[in-house]
mmCIF file as gemmi writes it, N, C-alpha and C atoms, coordinates in Angstrom:
data_model
loop_
_atom_site.group_PDB
_atom_site.id
_atom_site.type_symbol
_atom_site.label_atom_id
_atom_site.label_alt_id
_atom_site.label_comp_id
_atom_site.label_asym_id
_atom_site.label_entity_id
_atom_site.label_seq_id
_atom_site.pdbx_PDB_ins_code
_atom_site.Cartn_x
_atom_site.Cartn_y
_atom_site.Cartn_z
_atom_site.occupancy
_atom_site.B_iso_or_equiv
_atom_site.pdbx_formal_charge
_atom_site.auth_seq_id
_atom_site.auth_asym_id
_atom_site.pdbx_PDB_model_num
ATOM 1 N N . MET Axp A 1 ? 86.386 33.198 39.498 1 0 ? 1 A 1
ATOM 2 C CA . MET Axp A 1 ? 87.036 32.124 38.784 1 0 ? 1 A 1
ATOM 3 C C . MET Axp A 1 ? 87.945 32.751 37.715 1 0 ? 1 A 1
ATOM 4 N N . GLU Axp A 2 ? 89.237 32.611 37.903 1 0 ? 2 A 1
ATOM 5 C CA . GLU Axp A 2 ? 90.208 33.2 36.99 1 0 ? 2 A 1
ATOM 6 C C . GLU Axp A 2 ? 90.427 32.326 35.766 1 0 ? 2 A 1
ATOM 7 N N . ARG Axp A 3 ? 90.574 32.956 34.623 1 0 ? 3 A 1
ATOM 8 C CA . ARG Axp A 3 ? 90.876 32.261 33.372 1 0 ? 3 A 1
ATOM 9 C C . ARG Axp A 3 ? 92.244 32.731 32.896 1 0 ? 3 A 1
ATOM 10 N N . PRO Axp A 4 ? 93.055 31.841 32.309 1 0 ? 4 A 1
ATOM 11 C CA . PRO Axp A 4 ? 94.349 32.26 31.765 1 0 ? 4 A 1
ATOM 12 C C . PRO Axp A 4 ? 94.159 33.314 30.675 1 0 ? 4 A 1
ATOM 13 N N . LYS Axp A 5 ? 95.03 34.294 30.649 1 0 ? 5 A 1
ATOM 14 C CA . LYS Axp A 5 ? 94.918 35.405 29.703 1 0 ? 5 A 1
ATOM 15 C C . LYS Axp A 5 ? 94.926 34.918 28.256 1 0 ? 5 A 1
ATOM 16 N N . ALA Axp A 6 ? 95.774 33.939 27.931 1 0 ? 6 A 1
ATOM 17 C CA . ALA Axp A 6 ? 95.848 33.425 26.56 1 0 ? 6 A 1
ATOM 18 C C . ALA Axp A 6 ? 94.519 32.8 26.138 1 0 ? 6 A 1
ATOM 19 N N . TYR Axp A 7 ? 93.862 32.107 27.071 1 0 ? 7 A 1
ATOM 20 C CA . TYR Axp A 7 ? 92.563 31.495 26.787 1 0 ? 7 A 1
ATOM 21 C C . TYR Axp A 7 ? 91.526 32.571 26.476 1 0 ? 7 A 1
ATOM 22 N N . LEU Axp A 8 ? 91.463 33.591 27.317 1 0 ? 8 A 1
ATOM 23 C CA . LEU Axp A 8 ? 90.496 34.666 27.111 1 0 ? 8 A 1
ATOM 24 C C . LEU Axp A 8 ? 90.743 35.396 25.8 1 0 ? 8 A 1
ATOM 25 N N . GLU Axp A 9 ? 92.003 35.655 25.48 1 0 ? 9 A 1
ATOM 26 C CA . GLU Axp A 9 ? 92.329 36.331 24.224 1 0 ? 9 A 1
ATOM 27 C C . GLU Axp A 9 ? 91.934 35.486 23.017 1 0 ? 9 A 1
ATOM 28 N N . SER Axp A 10 ? 92.137 34.18 23.123 1 0 ? 10 A 1
ATOM 29 C CA . SER Axp A 10 ? 91.771 33.277 22.033 1 0 ? 10 A 1
ATOM 30 C C . SER Axp A 10 ? 90.267 33.269 21.8 1 0 ? 10 A 1
ATOM 31 N N . VAL Axp A 11 ? 89.497 33.137 22.867 1 0 ? 11 A 1
ATOM 32 C CA . VAL Axp A 11 ? 88.04 33.136 22.746 1 0 ? 11 A 1
ATOM 33 C C . VAL Axp A 11 ? 87.552 34.491 22.248 1 0 ? 11 A 1
ATOM 34 N N . HIS Axp A 12 ? 88.08 35.567 22.8 1 0 ? 12 A 1
ATOM 35 C CA . HIS Axp A 12 ? 87.667 36.91 22.379 1 0 ? 12 A 1
ATOM 36 C C . HIS Axp A 12 ? 87.956 37.121 20.893 1 0 ? 12 A 1
ATOM 37 N N . GLY Axp A 13 ? 89.124 36.699 20.446 1 0 ? 13 A 1
ATOM 38 C CA . GLY Axp A 13 ? 89.483 36.863 19.041 1 0 ? 13 A 1
ATOM 39 C C . GLY Axp A 13 ? 88.583 36.082 18.113 1 0 ? 13 A 1
ATOM 40 N N . SER Axp A 14 ? 88.208 34.875 18.505 1 0 ? 14 A 1
ATOM 41 C CA . SER Axp A 14 ? 87.365 34.063 17.627 1 0 ? 14 A 1
ATOM 42 C C . SER Axp A 14 ? 85.912 34.518 17.633 1 0 ? 14 A 1
ATOM 43 N N . VAL Axp A 15 ? 85.479 35.174 18.687 1 0 ? 15 A 1
ATOM 44 C CA . VAL Axp A 15 ? 84.089 35.628 18.77 1 0 ? 15 A 1
ATOM 45 C C . VAL Axp A 15 ? 83.925 37.051 18.243 1 0 ? 15 A 1
ATOM 46 N N . SER Axp A 16 ? 84.89 37.916 18.506 1 0 ? 16 A 1
ATOM 47 C CA . SER Axp A 16 ? 84.702 39.332 18.199 1 0 ? 16 A 1
ATOM 48 C C . SER Axp A 16 ? 84.971 39.696 16.744 1 0 ? 16 A 1
ATOM 49 N N . ILE Axp A 17 ? 85.68 38.872 16.032 1 0 ? 17 A 1
ATOM 50 C CA . ILE Axp A 17 ? 85.999 39.203 14.638 1 0 ? 17 A 1
ATOM 51 C C . ILE Axp A 17 ? 85.079 38.384 13.737 1 0 ? 17 A 1
ATOM 52 N N . SER Axp A 18 ? 83.913 38.933 13.43 1 0 ? 18 A 1
ATOM 53 C CA . SER Axp A 18 ? 82.942 38.254 12.586 1 0 ? 18 A 1
ATOM 54 C C . SER Axp A 18 ? 82.429 39.217 11.541 1 0 ? 18 A 1
ATOM 55 N N . ALA Axp A 19 ? 82.181 38.69 10.379 1 0 ? 19 A 1
ATOM 56 C CA . ALA Axp A 19 ? 81.61 39.49 9.299 1 0 ? 19 A 1
ATOM 57 C C . ALA Axp A 19 ? 80.546 38.656 8.615 1 0 ? 19 A 1
ATOM 58 N N . GLY Axp A 20 ? 79.632 39.314 7.981 1 0 ? 20 A 1
ATOM 59 C CA . GLY Axp A 20 ? 78.561 38.597 7.299 1 0 ? 20 A 1
ATOM 60 C C . GLY Axp A 20 ? 78.191 39.265 5.996 1 0 ? 20 A 1
ATOM 61 N N . ILE Axp A 21 ? 77.591 38.478 5.11 1 0 ? 21 A 1
ATOM 62 C CA . ILE Axp A 21 ? 77.07 39.008 3.855 1 0 ? 21 A 1
ATOM 63 C C . ILE Axp A 21 ? 75.641 38.522 3.712 1 0 ? 21 A 1
ATOM 64 N N . VAL Axp A 22 ? 74.872 39.235 2.913 1 0 ? 22 A 1
ATOM 65 C CA . VAL Axp A 22 ? 73.469 38.894 2.704 1 0 ? 22 A 1
ATOM 66 C C . VAL Axp A 22 ? 73.26 38.598 1.23 1 0 ? 22 A 1
ATOM 67 N N . ARG Axp A 23 ? 72.565 37.512 0.944 1 0 ? 23 A 1
ATOM 68 C CA . ARG Axp A 23 ? 72.263 37.181 -0.449 1 0 ? 23 A 1
ATOM 69 C C . ARG Axp A 23 ? 71.079 38.027 -0.899 1 0 ? 23 A 1
ATOM 70 N N . ILE Axp A 24 ? 71.26 38.731 -1.998 1 0 ? 24 A 1
ATOM 71 C CA . ILE Axp A 24 ? 70.221 39.599 -2.549 1 0 ? 24 A 1
ATOM 72 C C . ILE Axp A 24 ? 70.004 39.179 -3.997 1 0 ? 24 A 1
ATOM 73 N N . ASN Axp A 25 ? 68.828 38.651 -4.289 1 0 ? 25 A 1
ATOM 74 C CA . ASN Axp A 25 ? 68.503 38.13 -5.619 1 0 ? 25 A 1
ATOM 75 C C . ASN Axp A 25 ? 69.602 37.183 -6.103 1 0 ? 25 A 1
ATOM 76 N N . ASP Axp A 26 ? 70.335 37.569 -7.151 1 0 ? 26 A 1
ATOM 77 C CA . ASP Axp A 26 ? 71.379 36.702 -7.694 1 0 ? 26 A 1
ATOM 78 C C . ASP Axp A 26 ? 72.769 37.096 -7.224 1 0 ? 26 A 1
ATOM 79 N N . GLY Axp A 27 ? 72.867 38.051 -6.335 1 0 ? 27 A 1
ATOM 80 C CA . GLY Axp A 27 ? 74.186 38.508 -5.887 1 0 ? 27 A 1
ATOM 81 C C . GLY Axp A 27 ? 74.27 38.549 -4.368 1 0 ? 27 A 1
ATOM 82 N N . PHE Axp A 28 ? 75.335 39.154 -3.892 1 0 ? 28 A 1
ATOM 83 C CA . PHE Axp A 28 ? 75.575 39.261 -2.455 1 0 ? 28 A 1
ATOM 84 C C . PHE Axp A 28 ? 75.892 40.704 -2.088 1 0 ? 28 A 1
ATOM 85 N N . SER Axp A 29 ? 75.567 41.08 -0.864 1 0 ? 29 A 1
ATOM 86 C CA . SER Axp A 29 ? 75.895 42.412 -0.374 1 0 ? 29 A 1
ATOM 87 C C . SER Axp A 29 ? 77.38 42.469 -0.042 1 0 ? 29 A 1
ATOM 88 N N . GLU Axp A 30 ? 77.84 43.663 0.268 1 0 ? 30 A 1
ATOM 89 C CA . GLU Axp A 30 ? 79.216 43.798 0.741 1 0 ? 30 A 1
ATOM 90 C C . GLU Axp A 30 ? 79.278 43.258 2.169 1 0 ? 30 A 1
ATOM 91 N N . ALA Axp A 31 ? 80.449 42.807 2.578 1 0 ? 31 A 1
ATOM 92 C CA . ALA Axp A 31 ? 80.628 42.263 3.929 1 0 ? 31 A 1
ATOM 93 C C . ALA Axp A 31 ? 80.443 43.378 4.957 1 0 ? 31 A 1
ATOM 94 N N . CYS Axp A 32 ? 79.793 43.049 6.047 1 0 ? 32 A 1
ATOM 95 C CA . CYS Axp A 32 ? 79.633 43.996 7.147 1 0 ? 32 A 1
ATOM 96 C C . CYS Axp A 32 ? 80.047 43.302 8.438 1 0 ? 32 A 1
ATOM 97 N N . GLN Axp A 33 ? 80.595 44.077 9.349 1 0 ? 33 A 1
ATOM 98 C CA . GLN Axp A 33 ? 81.066 43.516 10.61 1 0 ? 33 A 1
ATOM 99 C C . GLN Axp A 33 ? 79.895 43.266 11.548 1 0 ? 33 A 1
ATOM 100 N N . ILE Axp A 34 ? 79.919 42.112 12.212 1 0 ? 34 A 1
ATOM 101 C CA . ILE Axp A 34 ? 78.887 41.756 13.182 1 0 ? 34 A 1
ATOM 102 C C . ILE Axp A 34 ? 79.422 42.116 14.557 1 0 ? 34 A 1
ATOM 103 N N . GLY Axp A 35 ? 78.675 42.945 15.288 1 0 ? 35 A 1
ATOM 104 C CA . GLY Axp A 35 ? 79.181 43.476 16.539 1 0 ? 35 A 1
ATOM 105 C C . GLY Axp A 35 ? 78.783 42.715 17.79 1 0 ? 35 A 1
ATOM 106 N N . ARG Axp A 36 ? 77.764 41.879 17.731 1 0 ? 36 A 1
ATOM 107 C CA . ARG Axp A 36 ? 77.292 41.174 18.932 1 0 ? 36 A 1
ATOM 108 C C . ARG Axp A 36 ? 76.969 39.728 18.597 1 0 ? 36 A 1
ATOM 109 N N . GLY Axp A 37 ? 77.028 38.905 19.632 1 0 ? 37 A 1
ATOM 110 C CA . GLY Axp A 37 ? 76.63 37.514 19.484 1 0 ? 37 A 1
ATOM 111 C C . GLY Axp A 37 ? 77.737 36.638 18.936 1 0 ? 37 A 1
ATOM 112 N N . VAL Axp A 38 ? 77.405 35.382 18.733 1 0 ? 38 A 1
ATOM 113 C CA . VAL Axp A 38 ? 78.354 34.421 18.176 1 0 ? 38 A 1
ATOM 114 C C . VAL Axp A 38 ? 77.767 33.868 16.887 1 0 ? 38 A 1
ATOM 115 N N . ARG Axp A 39 ? 78.64 33.324 16.056 1 0 ? 39 A 1
ATOM 116 C CA . ARG Axp A 39 ? 78.19 32.779 14.787 1 0 ? 39 A 1
ATOM 117 C C . ARG Axp A 39 ? 77.283 31.572 15.015 1 0 ? 39 A 1
ATOM 118 N N . GLN Axp A 40 ? 76.327 31.395 14.12 1 0 ? 40 A 1
ATOM 119 C CA . GLN Axp A 40 ? 75.429 30.26 14.2 1 0 ? 40 A 1
ATOM 120 C C . GLN Axp A 40 ? 76.235 28.97 14.051 1 0 ? 40 A 1
ATOM 121 N N . GLY Axp A 41 ? 76.001 28.032 14.943 1 0 ? 41 A 1
ATOM 122 C CA . GLY Axp A 41 ? 76.714 26.771 14.891 1 0 ? 41 A 1
ATOM 123 C C . GLY Axp A 41 ? 78.1 26.81 15.51 1 0 ? 41 A 1
ATOM 124 N N . TYR Axp A 42 ? 78.47 27.922 16.139 1 0 ? 42 A 1
ATOM 125 C CA . TYR Axp A 42 ? 79.793 28.061 16.75 1 0 ? 42 A 1
ATOM 126 C C . TYR Axp A 42 ? 79.93 27.051 17.878 1 0 ? 42 A 1
ATOM 127 N N . SER Axp A 43 ? 80.947 26.221 17.823 1 0 ? 43 A 1
ATOM 128 C CA . SER Axp A 43 ? 81.064 25.095 18.751 1 0 ? 43 A 1
ATOM 129 C C . SER Axp A 43 ? 81.273 25.514 20.204 1 0 ? 43 A 1
ATOM 130 N N . LEU Axp A 44 ? 81.767 26.711 20.451 1 0 ? 44 A 1
ATOM 131 C CA . LEU Axp A 44 ? 81.977 27.16 21.83 1 0 ? 44 A 1
ATOM 132 C C . LEU Axp A 44 ? 80.742 27.829 22.443 1 0 ? 44 A 1
ATOM 133 N N . SER Axp A 45 ? 79.696 28.043 21.673 1 0 ? 45 A 1
ATOM 134 C CA . SER Axp A 45 ? 78.507 28.727 22.19 1 0 ? 45 A 1
ATOM 135 C C . SER Axp A 45 ? 77.949 28.098 23.461 1 0 ? 45 A 1
ATOM 136 N N . PRO Axp A 46 ? 77.727 26.779 23.503 1 0 ? 46 A 1
ATOM 137 C CA . PRO Axp A 46 ? 77.19 26.195 24.742 1 0 ? 46 A 1
ATOM 138 C C . PRO Axp A 46 ? 78.129 26.377 25.925 1 0 ? 46 A 1
ATOM 139 N N . LEU Axp A 47 ? 79.422 26.221 25.706 1 0 ? 47 A 1
ATOM 140 C CA . LEU Axp A 47 ? 80.388 26.381 26.786 1 0 ? 47 A 1
ATOM 141 C C . LEU Axp A 47 ? 80.424 27.818 27.291 1 0 ? 47 A 1
ATOM 142 N N . LEU Axp A 48 ? 80.409 28.782 26.385 1 0 ? 48 A 1
ATOM 143 C CA . LEU Axp A 48 ? 80.41 30.188 26.788 1 0 ? 48 A 1
ATOM 144 C C . LEU Axp A 48 ? 79.15 30.517 27.582 1 0 ? 48 A 1
ATOM 145 N N . TYR Axp A 49 ? 78.014 29.947 27.184 1 0 ? 49 A 1
ATOM 146 C CA . TYR Axp A 49 ? 76.773 30.175 27.92 1 0 ? 49 A 1
ATOM 147 C C . TYR Axp A 49 ? 76.874 29.603 29.329 1 0 ? 49 A 1
ATOM 148 N N . ILE Axp A 50 ? 77.398 28.395 29.459 1 0 ? 50 A 1
ATOM 149 C CA . ILE Axp A 50 ? 77.512 27.761 30.77 1 0 ? 50 A 1
ATOM 150 C C . ILE Axp A 50 ? 78.435 28.562 31.683 1 0 ? 50 A 1
ATOM 151 N N . ILE Axp A 51 ? 79.548 29.051 31.142 1 0 ? 51 A 1
ATOM 152 C CA . ILE Axp A 51 ? 80.477 29.861 31.94 1 0 ? 51 A 1
ATOM 153 C C . ILE Axp A 51 ? 79.783 31.129 32.421 1 0 ? 51 A 1
ATOM 154 N N . TYR Axp A 52 ? 79.06 31.803 31.522 1 0 ? 52 A 1
ATOM 155 C CA . TYR Axp A 52 ? 78.346 33.02 31.88 1 0 ? 52 A 1
ATOM 156 C C . TYR Axp A 52 ? 77.259 32.717 32.909 1 0 ? 52 A 1
ATOM 157 N N . ASP Axp A 53 ? 76.496 31.637 32.682 1 0 ? 53 A 1
ATOM 158 C CA . ASP Axp A 53 ? 75.411 31.271 33.591 1 0 ? 53 A 1
ATOM 159 C C . ASP Axp A 53 ? 75.94 30.961 34.984 1 0 ? 53 A 1
ATOM 160 N N . GLU Axp A 54 ? 77.05 30.258 35.062 1 0 ? 54 A 1
ATOM 161 C CA . GLU Axp A 54 ? 77.623 29.905 36.356 1 0 ? 54 A 1
ATOM 162 C C . GLU Axp A 54 ? 78.022 31.161 37.135 1 0 ? 54 A 1
ATOM 163 N N . ALA Axp A 55 ? 78.673 32.095 36.468 1 0 ? 55 A 1
ATOM 164 C CA . ALA Axp A 55 ? 79.079 33.34 37.127 1 0 ? 55 A 1
ATOM 165 C C . ALA Axp A 55 ? 77.858 34.149 37.566 1 0 ? 55 A 1
ATOM 166 N N . MET Axp A 56 ? 76.824 34.203 36.719 1 0 ? 56 A 1
ATOM 167 C CA . MET Axp A 56 ? 75.617 34.951 37.045 1 0 ? 56 A 1
ATOM 168 C C . MET Axp A 56 ? 74.901 34.331 38.248 1 0 ? 56 A 1
ATOM 169 N N . MET Axp A 57 ? 74.787 33.008 38.283 1 0 ? 57 A 1
ATOM 170 C CA . MET Axp A 57 ? 74.108 32.349 39.403 1 0 ? 57 A 1
ATOM 171 C C . MET Axp A 57 ? 74.899 32.5 40.695 1 0 ? 57 A 1
ATOM 172 N N . LYS Axp A 58 ? 76.214 32.435 40.596 1 0 ? 58 A 1
ATOM 173 C CA . LYS Axp A 58 ? 77.05 32.585 41.788 1 0 ? 58 A 1
ATOM 174 C C . LYS Axp A 58 ? 76.859 33.975 42.389 1 0 ? 58 A 1
ATOM 175 N N . GLU Axp A 59 ? 76.822 34.989 41.526 1 0 ? 59 A 1
ATOM 176 C CA . GLU Axp A 59 ? 76.633 36.354 42.01 1 0 ? 59 A 1
ATOM 177 C C . GLU Axp A 59 ? 75.222 36.561 42.568 1 0 ? 59 A 1
ATOM 178 N N . ALA Axp A 60 ? 74.229 35.989 41.909 1 0 ? 60 A 1
ATOM 179 C CA . ALA Axp A 60 ? 72.84 36.173 42.34 1 0 ? 60 A 1
ATOM 180 C C . ALA Axp A 60 ? 72.548 35.493 43.671 1 0 ? 60 A 1
ATOM 181 N N . THR Axp A 61 ? 73.233 34.4 43.965 1 0 ? 61 A 1
ATOM 182 C CA . THR Axp A 61 ? 72.946 33.649 45.184 1 0 ? 61 A 1
ATOM 183 C C . THR Axp A 61 ? 74.031 33.81 46.241 1 0 ? 61 A 1
ATOM 184 N N . GLU Axp A 62 ? 74.848 34.823 46.101 1 0 ? 62 A 1
ATOM 185 C CA . GLU Axp A 62 ? 75.987 35.032 46.998 1 0 ? 62 A 1
ATOM 186 C C . GLU Axp A 62 ? 75.583 35.104 48.467 1 0 ? 62 A 1
ATOM 187 N N . ASN Axp A 63 ? 74.536 35.821 48.781 1 0 ? 63 A 1
ATOM 188 C CA . ASN Axp A 63 ? 74.134 36 50.178 1 0 ? 63 A 1
ATOM 189 C C . ASN Axp A 63 ? 72.784 35.373 50.496 1 0 ? 63 A 1
ATOM 190 N N . VAL Axp A 64 ? 72.383 34.395 49.722 1 0 ? 64 A 1
ATOM 191 C CA . VAL Axp A 64 ? 71.083 33.763 49.922 1 0 ? 64 A 1
ATOM 192 C C . VAL Axp A 64 ? 71.237 32.615 50.911 1 0 ? 64 A 1
ATOM 193 N N . GLN Axp A 65 ? 70.442 32.651 51.973 1 0 ? 65 A 1
ATOM 194 C CA . GLN Axp A 65 ? 70.47 31.606 52.99 1 0 ? 65 A 1
ATOM 195 C C . GLN Axp A 65 ? 69.201 30.76 52.951 1 0 ? 65 A 1
ATOM 196 N N . ALA Axp A 66 ? 68.135 31.311 52.393 1 0 ? 66 A 1
ATOM 197 C CA . ALA Axp A 66 ? 66.842 30.647 52.426 1 0 ? 66 A 1
ATOM 198 C C . ALA Axp A 66 ? 66.692 29.681 51.257 1 0 ? 66 A 1
ATOM 199 N N . GLY Axp A 67 ? 65.626 28.949 51.263 1 0 ? 67 A 1
ATOM 200 C CA . GLY Axp A 67 ? 65.301 28.018 50.198 1 0 ? 67 A 1
ATOM 201 C C . GLY Axp A 67 ? 63.938 27.42 50.46 1 0 ? 67 A 1
ATOM 202 N N . ILE Axp A 68 ? 63.618 26.353 49.747 1 0 ? 68 A 1
ATOM 203 C CA . ILE Axp A 68 ? 62.363 25.643 49.997 1 0 ? 68 A 1
ATOM 204 C C . ILE Axp A 68 ? 62.697 24.213 50.397 1 0 ? 68 A 1
ATOM 205 N N . SER Axp A 69 ? 61.817 23.641 51.167 1 0 ? 69 A 1
ATOM 206 C CA . SER Axp A 69 ? 62.027 22.275 51.646 1 0 ? 69 A 1
ATOM 207 C C . SER Axp A 69 ? 61.363 21.308 50.681 1 0 ? 69 A 1
ATOM 208 N N . VAL Axp A 70 ? 62.14 20.37 50.169 1 0 ? 70 A 1
ATOM 209 C CA . VAL Axp A 70 ? 61.639 19.339 49.269 1 0 ? 70 A 1
ATOM 210 C C . VAL Axp A 70 ? 62.033 17.992 49.849 1 0 ? 70 A 1
ATOM 211 N N . GLY Axp A 71 ? 61.068 17.269 50.374 1 0 ? 71 A 1
ATOM 212 C CA . GLY Axp A 71 ? 61.348 15.967 50.965 1 0 ? 71 A 1
ATOM 213 C C . GLY Axp A 71 ? 62.331 16.026 52.121 1 0 ? 71 A 1
ATOM 214 N N . GLY Axp A 72 ? 62.293 17.107 52.893 1 0 ? 72 A 1
ATOM 215 C CA . GLY Axp A 72 ? 63.186 17.247 54.03 1 0 ? 72 A 1
ATOM 216 C C . GLY Axp A 72 ? 64.54 17.842 53.698 1 0 ? 72 A 1
ATOM 217 N N . THR Axp A 73 ? 64.798 18.115 52.421 1 0 ? 73 A 1
ATOM 218 C CA . THR Axp A 73 ? 66.06 18.723 51.997 1 0 ? 73 A 1
ATOM 219 C C . THR Axp A 73 ? 65.8 20.157 51.562 1 0 ? 73 A 1
ATOM 220 N N . THR Axp A 74 ? 66.606 21.101 52.04 1 0 ? 74 A 1
ATOM 221 C CA . THR Axp A 74 ? 66.461 22.5 51.65 1 0 ? 74 A 1
ATOM 222 C C . THR Axp A 74 ? 67.143 22.735 50.309 1 0 ? 74 A 1
ATOM 223 N N . VAL Axp A 75 ? 66.368 23.227 49.352 1 0 ? 75 A 1
ATOM 224 C CA . VAL Axp A 75 ? 66.862 23.532 48.015 1 0 ? 75 A 1
ATOM 225 C C . VAL Axp A 75 ? 66.881 25.039 47.866 1 0 ? 75 A 1
ATOM 226 N N . SER Axp A 76 ? 68.055 25.6 47.597 1 0 ? 76 A 1
ATOM 227 C CA . SER Axp A 76 ? 68.156 27.056 47.466 1 0 ? 76 A 1
ATOM 228 C C . SER Axp A 76 ? 68.517 27.495 46.052 1 0 ? 76 A 1
ATOM 229 N N . LEU Axp A 77 ? 68.741 26.535 45.157 1 0 ? 77 A 1
ATOM 230 C CA . LEU Axp A 77 ? 69.128 26.907 43.796 1 0 ? 77 A 1
ATOM 231 C C . LEU Axp A 77 ? 68.516 25.925 42.809 1 0 ? 77 A 1
ATOM 232 N N . ILE Axp A 78 ? 67.616 26.424 41.979 1 0 ? 78 A 1
ATOM 233 C CA . ILE Axp A 78 ? 67.002 25.592 40.94 1 0 ? 78 A 1
ATOM 234 C C . ILE Axp A 78 ? 67.255 26.298 39.616 1 0 ? 78 A 1
ATOM 235 N N . ARG Axp A 79 ? 67.772 25.561 38.638 1 0 ? 79 A 1
ATOM 236 C CA . ARG Axp A 79 ? 68.046 26.133 37.321 1 0 ? 79 A 1
ATOM 237 C C . ARG Axp A 79 ? 67.183 25.459 36.282 1 0 ? 79 A 1
ATOM 238 N N . TYR Axp A 80 ? 66.886 26.208 35.267 1 0 ? 80 A 1
ATOM 239 C CA . TYR Axp A 80 ? 66.188 25.734 34.067 1 0 ? 80 A 1
ATOM 240 C C . TYR Axp A 80 ? 64.822 25.224 34.422 1 0 ? 80 A 1
């Protein structure tokens, strides 16, 4: 599934450039760069997870032919 380059650059820029500070007693630490993850409450987090999950499931079930029978219907993919 191809994504437009501008879209990917926009998401990468908003996720990869993060910094944080820690409150220590009555003051704050110096800012440090956060190297992994997304900010808490980041509105794109659920969407990014779904995109990643979809790609992972597609790759994992690429050559799967089998499944289980549920009420006469073969189910080969169950999530969550």
